[in-house]
All heavy atoms as an XYZ file, in Angstrom:
656
protein
N      76.119     92.352    107.102
C      77.159     92.976    107.898
C      76.585     94.245    108.527
O      76.079     95.109    107.842
C      78.368     93.295    107.017
C      79.545     93.778    107.785
S      81.030     94.029    106.792
C      81.687     92.378    106.811
N      76.664     94.338    109.840
C      76.154     95.488    110.571
C      77.290     96.462    110.847
O      78.312     96.091    111.415
C      75.537     95.029    111.877
C      74.926     96.145    112.674
C      74.310     95.626    113.947
C      73.765     96.782    114.755
N      73.244     96.331    116.039
N      77.117     97.723    110.431
C      78.155     98.741    110.620
C      77.708     99.737    111.676
O      76.574    100.204    111.657
C      78.439     99.472    109.315
C      79.546    100.488    109.445
C      79.978    101.034    108.100
O      79.769    100.414    107.080
N      80.559    102.195    108.120
N      78.636    100.057    112.590
C      78.380    101.019    113.661
C      79.308    102.209    113.478
O      80.524    102.043    113.401
C      78.640    100.386    115.045
C      77.767     99.147    115.243
C      78.408    101.388    116.155
C      78.187     98.321    116.432
N      78.758    103.410    113.391
C      79.561    104.630    113.293
C      79.986    105.044    114.698
O      79.156    105.124    115.598
C      78.759    105.754    112.627
O      78.339    105.312    111.342
C      79.592    107.014    112.490
N      81.293    105.309    114.866
C      81.825    105.604    116.202
C      82.411    107.012    116.277
O      82.032    107.808    117.107
C      82.879    104.555    116.611
C      82.190    103.196    116.697
C      83.543    104.936    117.925
C      83.093    102.045    116.864
N      83.407    107.321    115.442
C      84.041    108.634    115.369
C      84.620    109.093    116.714
O      84.356    110.192    117.179
C      83.064    109.671    114.807
C      83.792    110.848    114.194
O      84.920    110.708    113.725
N      83.165    111.999    114.202
N      85.438    108.216    117.343
C      86.107    108.534    118.611
C      87.598    108.262    118.495
O      88.019    107.346    117.794
C      85.551    107.671    119.744
C      84.137    107.979    120.120
C      83.658    107.127    121.292
O      84.498    106.726    122.121
O      82.462    106.860    121.354
N      88.386    109.054    119.221
C      89.829    108.858    119.213
C      90.179    107.572    119.958
O      89.560    107.244    120.972
C      90.531    110.042    119.854
C      91.992    110.122    119.505
C      92.559    111.484    119.817
O      92.107    112.185    120.692
N      93.579    111.853    119.079
N      91.147    106.813    119.409
C      91.585    105.548    120.007
C      93.103    105.560    120.151
O      93.789    106.395    119.560
C      91.152    104.329    119.155
C      89.651    104.190    119.148
C      91.698    104.412    117.749
N      93.601    104.606    120.928
C      95.047    104.463    121.110
C      95.541    103.320    120.229
O      95.107    102.188    120.390
C      95.367    104.174    122.568
N      96.428    103.632    119.302
C      97.108    102.602    118.517
C      98.408    102.324    119.251
O      99.278    103.181    119.348
C      97.346    103.066    117.068
C      98.214    102.076    116.322
C      96.018    103.257    116.356
N      98.522    101.103    119.809
C      99.629    100.790    120.704
C     100.791    100.071    120.031
O     101.889    100.039    120.587
C      99.136     99.949    121.895
O      98.494     98.779    121.394
C      98.157    100.747    122.735
N     100.560     99.475    118.857
C     101.627     98.801    118.122
C     101.506     99.175    116.648
O     100.424     99.122    116.076
C     101.551     97.264    118.278
C     102.612     96.581    117.438
C     101.675     96.857    119.730
N     102.634     99.550    116.050
C     102.675     99.857    114.622
C     103.512     98.801    113.915
O     104.485     98.301    114.469
C     103.291    101.243    114.380
C     102.517    102.398    114.956
S     100.935    102.680    114.175
C     101.429    103.365    112.611
N     103.123     98.475    112.678
C     103.903     97.587    111.832
C     104.442     98.382    110.655
O     104.075     99.538    110.454
N     105.308     97.763    109.863
C     105.885     98.438    108.709
C     105.837     97.518    107.496
O     106.176     96.343    107.593
C     107.332     98.861    108.994
C     107.426     99.897    110.062
C     107.581     99.527    111.391
C     107.331    101.239    109.763
C     107.653    100.472    112.390
C     107.401    102.196    110.761
C     107.566    101.806    112.071
N     105.410     98.079    106.365
C     105.405     97.325    105.111
C     106.829     97.250    104.560
O     107.749     97.849    105.110
C     104.504     98.021    104.090
C     103.043     98.001    104.449
C     102.282     98.645    103.321
C     100.807     98.661    103.573
N     100.092     99.233    102.442
N     106.986     96.555    103.422
C     108.317     96.427    102.807
C     108.908     97.775    102.414
O     110.111     97.962    102.437
C     108.239     95.527    101.581
C     108.017     94.082    101.930
C     107.989     93.225    100.701
C     107.723     91.782    101.090
N     107.683     90.906     99.930
N     108.041     98.746    102.050
C     108.538    100.074    101.690
C     108.656    100.993    102.914
O     108.801    102.198    102.774
C     107.643    100.705    100.626
C     106.245    100.969    101.136
O     105.894    100.647    102.266
N     105.417    101.556    100.294
N     108.559    100.406    104.114
C     108.698    101.086    105.400
C     107.560    102.047    105.732
O     107.699    102.877    106.635
C     110.050    101.796    105.516
C     111.268    100.882    105.463
C     112.537    101.702    105.590
C     111.210     99.819    106.547
N     106.430    101.959    105.027
C     105.282    102.781    105.410
C     104.593    102.126    106.617
O     104.367    100.922    106.635
C     104.316    102.954    104.244
O     103.793    101.719    103.840
N     104.283    102.919    107.641
C     103.719    102.357    108.873
C     102.220    102.084    108.757
O     101.511    102.722    107.977
C     103.981    103.456    109.902
C     103.987    104.708    109.100
C     104.544    104.344    107.755
N     101.744    101.125    109.558
C     100.315    100.844    109.652
C     100.019    100.303    111.054
O     100.890     99.738    111.713
C      99.872     99.851    108.575
C     100.483     98.486    108.702
C      99.828     97.474    109.399
C     101.721     98.192    108.147
C     100.395     96.211    109.521
C     102.289     96.938    108.271
C     101.616     95.959    108.954
O     102.165     94.714    109.087
N      98.786    100.491    111.550
C      98.430    100.018    112.892
C      98.398     98.492    112.964
O      97.885     97.837    112.067
C      97.021    100.575    113.119
C      96.834    101.618    112.091
C      97.707    101.261    110.946
N      98.965     97.923    114.045
C      98.920     96.472    114.278
C      98.023     96.135    115.479
O      97.478     95.063    115.551
C     100.323     95.929    114.553
C     101.272     96.026    113.410
C     101.040     94.988    112.358
N     101.227     93.657    112.926
C     100.734     92.550    112.399
N     100.043     92.596    111.315
N     100.941     91.395    112.967
N      97.907     97.066    116.423
C      97.080     96.840    117.615
C      96.434     98.151    118.038
O      97.055     99.210    117.979
C      97.917     96.295    118.753
C      97.103     96.041    120.014
C      97.928     95.513    121.142
N      98.391     94.171    120.789
C      99.491     93.628    121.285
N     100.252     94.286    122.115
N      99.832     92.406    120.931
N      95.171     98.047    118.477
C      94.414     99.226    118.887
C      93.684     98.920    120.189
O      93.249     97.790    120.414
C      93.399     99.552    117.787
C      92.385    100.603    118.147
S      91.111    100.774    116.883
C      90.066     99.380    117.263
N      93.571     99.926    121.046
C      92.775     99.816    122.265
C      91.583    100.747    122.158
O      91.727    101.918    121.817
C      93.606    100.200    123.486
C      94.709     99.223    123.798
C      95.477     99.589    125.048
O      94.968    100.387    125.873
O      96.605     99.097    125.189
N      90.393    100.194    122.443
C      89.167    100.981    122.389
C      88.226    100.501    123.485
O      87.857     99.332    123.525
C      88.504    100.844    121.014
C      87.149    101.495    120.925
C      87.009    102.873    121.065
C      86.012    100.747    120.708
C      85.777    103.473    120.994
C      84.774    101.338    120.628
C      84.662    102.706    120.768
O      83.421    103.294    120.707
N      87.880    101.379    124.400
C      86.976    101.103    125.524
C      87.393     99.860    126.308
O      86.581     98.996    126.619
C      85.538    100.971    125.030
C      84.957    102.286    124.575
C      83.473    102.188    124.384
C      82.919    103.561    124.070
N      81.479    103.535    123.886
N      88.675     99.744    126.606
C      89.186     98.653    127.409
C      89.423     97.353    126.656
O      89.916     96.396    127.238
N      89.088     97.300    125.376
C      89.317     96.107    124.561
C      90.541     96.310    123.675
O      90.791     97.414    123.204
C      88.110     95.797    123.678
C      86.892     95.443    124.488
O      86.980     94.698    125.449
N      85.754     95.988    124.117
N      91.284     95.227    123.453
C      92.460     95.275    122.588
C      92.152     94.489    121.320
O      91.647     93.370    121.388
C      93.689     94.679    123.303
C      94.036     95.538    124.518
C      94.873     94.587    122.344
C      95.121     94.964    125.388
N      92.437     95.095    120.173
C      92.201     94.469    118.880
C      93.534     94.340    118.142
O      94.238     95.330    117.976
C      91.238     95.311    118.041
C      89.897     95.502    118.707
C      89.636     96.640    119.460
C      88.897     94.545    118.586
C      88.406     96.820    120.073
C      87.661     94.725    119.199
C      87.423     95.862    119.938
O      86.211     96.040    120.545
N      93.880     93.114    117.741
C      95.089     92.849    116.958
C      94.687     92.658    115.507
O      93.880     91.768    115.198
C      95.799     91.589    117.463
C      96.446     91.802    118.815
O      97.223     92.767    118.939
O      96.172     91.011    119.738
N      95.238     93.471    114.617
C      94.886     93.410    113.205
C      95.716     92.342    112.497
O      96.881     92.116    112.823
C      95.088     94.774    112.547
C      94.273     95.855    113.221
C      94.886     96.967    113.750
C      92.900     95.743    113.342
C      94.146     97.960    114.370
C      92.146     96.725    113.960
C      92.777     97.834    114.487
N      95.103     91.678    111.511
C      95.752     90.534    110.866
C      96.552     90.908    109.627
O      97.334     90.104    109.143
C      94.722     89.437    110.511
C      93.628     89.981    109.591
C      94.133     88.839    111.771
C      92.645     88.939    109.104
N      96.372     92.124    109.090
C      97.140     92.533    107.907
C      97.285     94.052    107.881
O      96.820     94.733    108.782
C      96.495     92.022    106.623
C      95.085     92.554    106.406
O      94.657     93.480    107.123
O      94.402     92.042    105.514
N      97.915     94.554    106.834
C      98.148     95.997    106.711
C      96.914     96.747    106.237
O      96.871     97.964    106.299
C      99.311     96.259    105.756
N      95.900     96.048    105.754
C      94.647     96.676    105.364
C      94.730     97.474    104.075
O      95.727     97.469    103.363
N      93.640     98.161    103.792
C      93.543     99.036    102.625
C      93.639    100.472    103.099
O      93.092    100.832    104.132
C      92.207     98.825    101.912
C      91.940     97.416    101.413
C      90.501     97.308    100.930
C      92.908     97.064    100.317
N      94.316    101.320    102.320
C      94.468    102.718    102.729
C      94.169    103.670    101.585
O      94.333    103.330    100.426
C      95.847    102.980    103.308
C      96.988    102.650    102.397
C      98.356    102.883    103.021
N      98.498    102.111    104.225
C      99.239    102.483    105.261
N      99.916    103.581    105.232
N      99.327    101.739    106.327
N      93.741    104.862    101.975
C      93.388    105.896    101.008
C      93.772    107.250    101.599
O      93.491    107.533    102.760
C      91.884    105.843    100.755
S      91.263    107.165     99.719
N      94.446    108.080    100.816
C      94.761    109.445    101.242
C      93.660    110.379    100.758
O      93.251    110.311     99.600
C      96.102    109.899    100.664
C      97.337    109.291    101.294
C      98.580    109.723    100.537
C      97.449    109.684    102.751
N      93.205    111.245    101.653
C      92.143    112.193    101.337
C      92.678    113.597    101.587
O      93.205    113.880    102.666
C      90.894    111.940    102.215
C      89.808    112.935    101.895
C      90.408    110.514    102.051
N      92.541    114.467    100.602
C      93.010    115.840    100.730
C      91.825    116.796    100.657
O      90.988    116.694     99.776
C      93.992    116.178     99.611
C      94.509    117.614     99.693
C      95.522    117.891     98.645
N      96.698    117.093     98.983
C      97.807    117.072     98.275
N      97.888    117.767     97.177
N      98.821    116.337     98.649
N      91.770    117.726    101.607
C      90.750    118.766    101.628
C      91.465    120.085    101.876
O      91.861    120.375    103.013
C      89.724    118.486    102.726
O      88.785    119.535    102.797
N      91.665    120.859    100.830
C      92.435    122.092    100.948
C      93.878    121.766    101.283
O      94.539    121.021    100.574
N      94.369    122.291    102.408
C      95.750    122.008    102.806
C      95.843    120.872    103.835
O      96.925    120.550    104.300
C      96.419    123.262    103.361
C      95.723    123.805    104.592
O      94.584    123.395    104.845
O      96.325    124.648    105.274
N      94.704    120.250    104.176
C      94.688    119.139    105.130
C      94.723    117.799    104.401
O      94.061    117.619    103.391
C      93.431    119.193    105.996
C      93.419    120.393    106.916
C      92.180    120.436    107.763
N      91.905    119.134    108.368
C      90.726    118.792    108.872
N      89.725    119.641    108.832
N      90.552    117.606    109.402
N      95.499    116.865    104.924
C      95.583    115.517    104.371
C      95.279    114.527    105.490
O      95.815    114.638    106.590
C      96.975    115.221    103.788
C      97.260    116.147    102.609
C      97.076    113.765    103.355
C      98.651    115.986    102.044
N      94.399    113.581    105.204
C      94.081    112.517    106.160
C      94.237    111.177    105.461
O      94.082    111.073    104.248
C      92.655    112.665    106.683
N      94.573    110.162    106.239
C      94.695    108.816    105.705
C      93.602    107.958    106.330
O      93.435    107.931    107.543
C      96.067    108.229    106.046
C      96.269    106.863    105.498
C      97.664    106.334    105.775
O      98.279    106.746    106.773
O      98.126    105.508    104.986
N      92.826    107.266    105.493
C      91.784    106.358    105.944
C      92.308    104.942    105.744
O      92.758    104.589    104.657
C      90.473    106.547    105.155
C      90.044    108.007    105.136
C      89.388    105.633    105.696
C      89.658    108.575    106.461
N      92.259    104.120    106.796
C      92.760    102.748    106.739
C      91.630    101.810    107.159
O      90.973    102.037    108.176
C      93.970    102.557    107.678
C      94.512    101.147    107.577
C      95.053    103.567    107.384
N      91.394    100.774    106.363
C      90.422     99.739    106.698
C      91.182     98.475    107.076
O      91.987     97.978    106.296
C      89.491     99.462    105.504
O      88.851    100.683    105.138
C      88.440     98.434    105.864
N      90.950     97.987    108.299
C      91.677     96.843    108.853
C      90.693     95.818    109.410
O      89.534     96.143    109.656
C      92.604     97.301    109.981
C      93.645     98.343    109.620
C      94.063     99.114    110.844
C      94.828     97.667    108.986
N      91.188     94.603    109.656
C      90.356     93.558    110.241
C      91.146     92.780    111.288
O      92.350     92.607    111.160
C      89.877     92.598    109.146
O      89.155     91.529    109.722
N      90.425     92.308    112.305
C      91.030     91.415    113.291
C      90.621     89.969    113.030
O      90.864     89.086    113.842
C      90.661     91.833    114.713
C      89.183     91.661    115.021
O      88.387     91.371    114.103
O      88.817     91.832    116.200
N      90.011     89.707    111.894
C      89.549     88.374    111.529
C      88.064     88.189    111.744
O      87.460     87.299    111.167
N      87.457     89.022    112.576
C      86.026     88.947    112.839
C      85.311     90.253    112.516
O      84.186     90.253    112.043
C      85.773     88.601    114.309
C      86.275     87.241    114.722
C      86.057     86.985    116.198
O      85.296     87.729    116.842
O      86.659     86.029    116.711
N      85.966     91.362    112.795
C      85.366     92.683    112.641
C      86.236     93.541    111.729
O      87.455     93.457    111.788
C      85.244     93.368    114.025
O      84.531     92.501    114.911
C      84.527     94.694    113.939
N      85.592     94.366    110.899
C      86.309     95.337    110.059
C      86.268     96.696    110.741
O      85.225     97.115    111.246
C      85.674     95.436    108.679
S      85.918     93.967    107.696
N      87.406     97.382    110.752
C      87.543     98.683    111.401
C      87.977     99.710    110.367
O      88.819     99.415    109.524
C      88.615     98.629    112.500
C      88.344     97.611    113.562
C      88.762     96.300    113.404
C      87.687     97.971    114.717
C      88.523     95.357    114.380
C      87.446     97.031    115.708
C      87.860     95.726    115.532
N      87.446    100.910    110.448
C      87.893    102.004    109.608
C      88.473    103.068    110.518
O      87.795    103.607    111.392
C      86.740    102.573    108.797
C      87.221    103.580    107.772
C      86.153    104.019    106.813
N      85.678    102.870    106.070
C      84.396    102.657    105.780
N      83.488    103.511    106.164
N      84.032    101.594    105.102
N      89.772    103.375    110.317
C      90.505    104.353    111.132
C      90.962    105.521    110.275
O      91.248    105.345    109.089
C      91.738    103.702    111.755
C      91.509    102.551    112.721
C      92.794    101.782    112.924
C      91.016    103.086    114.032
N      91.070    106.697    110.898
C      91.587    107.888    110.219
C      92.760    108.436    111.006
O      92.714    108.548    112.229
C      90.508    108.959    110.114
C      91.016    110.235    109.433
C      89.975    111.322    109.379
N      89.726    111.798    110.739
C      88.527    112.131    111.205
N      87.463    112.034    110.461
N      88.407    112.557    112.448
N      93.832    108.769    110.278
C      94.997    109.412    110.870
C      95.151    110.789    110.241
O      95.183    110.918    109.021
C      96.251    108.583    110.618
O      97.389    109.308    111.011
N      95.245    111.819    111.084
C      95.364    113.189    110.578
C      96.787    113.704    110.534
O      97.060    114.666    109.861
C      94.526    114.139    111.429
C      93.043    113.905    111.236
O      92.652    113.464    110.149
O      92.291    114.148    112.189
N      97.697    113.088    111.268
C      99.054    113.638    111.295
C     100.104    112.531    111.252
O     100.873    112.354    112.183
C      99.258    114.553    112.503
C      99.171    113.805    113.803
O      98.795    112.647    113.838
N      99.537    114.464    114.877
N     100.125    111.797    110.179
C     101.157    110.785    109.938
C     101.202    109.712    111.025
O     102.271    109.264    111.416
C     102.529    111.426    109.781
C     102.566    112.514    108.770
N     102.395    112.288    107.418
C     102.716    113.845    108.900
C     102.458    113.428    106.781
N     102.655    114.395    107.653
N     100.052    109.318    111.542
C      99.996    108.224    112.508
C     100.071    108.619    113.960
O     100.115    107.757    114.824
N     100.079    109.893    114.272
C     100.158    110.322    115.667
C      98.823    110.240    116.390
O      98.751    109.776    117.510
N      97.770    110.704    115.759
C      96.421    110.660    116.330
C      95.541    109.794    115.445
O      95.475    110.001    114.228
C      95.818    112.062    116.416
C      96.541    112.935    117.407
O      96.973    112.485    118.453
N      96.696    114.198    117.069
N      94.822    108.855    116.053
C      93.954    107.948    115.303
C      92.522    108.084    115.796
O      92.271    108.158    116.996
C      94.412    106.511    115.479
C      95.697    106.229    114.781
C      96.959    106.338    115.299
C      95.867    105.823    113.430
N      97.889    106.011    114.352
C      97.244    105.678    113.193
C      94.974    105.542    112.388
C      97.759    105.285    111.966
C      95.478    105.142    111.170
C      96.856    105.015    110.963
N      91.594    108.104    114.834
C      90.166    108.161    115.127
C      89.513    106.917    114.561
O      89.695    106.617    113.376
C      89.522    109.422    114.506
O      90.195    110.576    115.009
C      88.050    109.505    114.840
N      88.768    106.198    115.388
C      88.008    105.037    114.930
C      86.709    105.560    114.335
O      85.861    106.110    115.044
C      87.724    104.075    116.092
C      86.900    102.841    115.767
C      87.556    101.991    114.685
C      86.655    102.034    117.031
N      86.574    105.440    113.022
C      85.392    105.955    112.335
C      84.209    104.998    112.433
O      83.089    105.413    112.672
C      85.720    106.236    110.870
C      86.830    107.257    110.616
C      87.139    107.346    109.134
C      86.445    108.609    111.173
N      84.484    103.697    112.202
C      83.377    102.724    112.253
C      83.904    101.315    112.473
O      85.088    101.031    112.282
C      82.579    102.773    110.950
O      83.371    102.356    109.861
N      82.970    100.442    112.891
C      83.236     99.021    113.063
C      82.099     98.273    112.363
O      80.946     98.697    112.428
C      83.225     98.624    114.550
C      84.330     99.228    115.343
S      84.158     98.948    117.129
C      84.298     97.196    117.261
N      82.426     97.173    111.685
C      81.410     96.371    111.012
C      81.676     94.897    111.295
O      82.807     94.425    111.181
C      81.422     96.629    109.516
N      80.628     94.175    111.690
C      80.791     92.743    111.954
C      79.677     91.958    111.302
O      78.688     92.469    110.878
C      80.802     92.469    113.449
O      79.647     92.953    114.057
């Protein structure tokens, strides 16, 4: 599996909701390409001092994506892609 580090802001255009109503990305646009995610993925909360970030690992069935949200899903950063 080849992993590419990106660390660029992306547009999450569709959000989904789990049974407990916690939101997760369903669709993302990056460099003119649209990626539809197949599940809610794995998530981890990271705290550094008074800052909290959420790291989410998602897949579109072919590629794994790692995204970071710094403010409850408002801004998303694509950290890496692996295929």
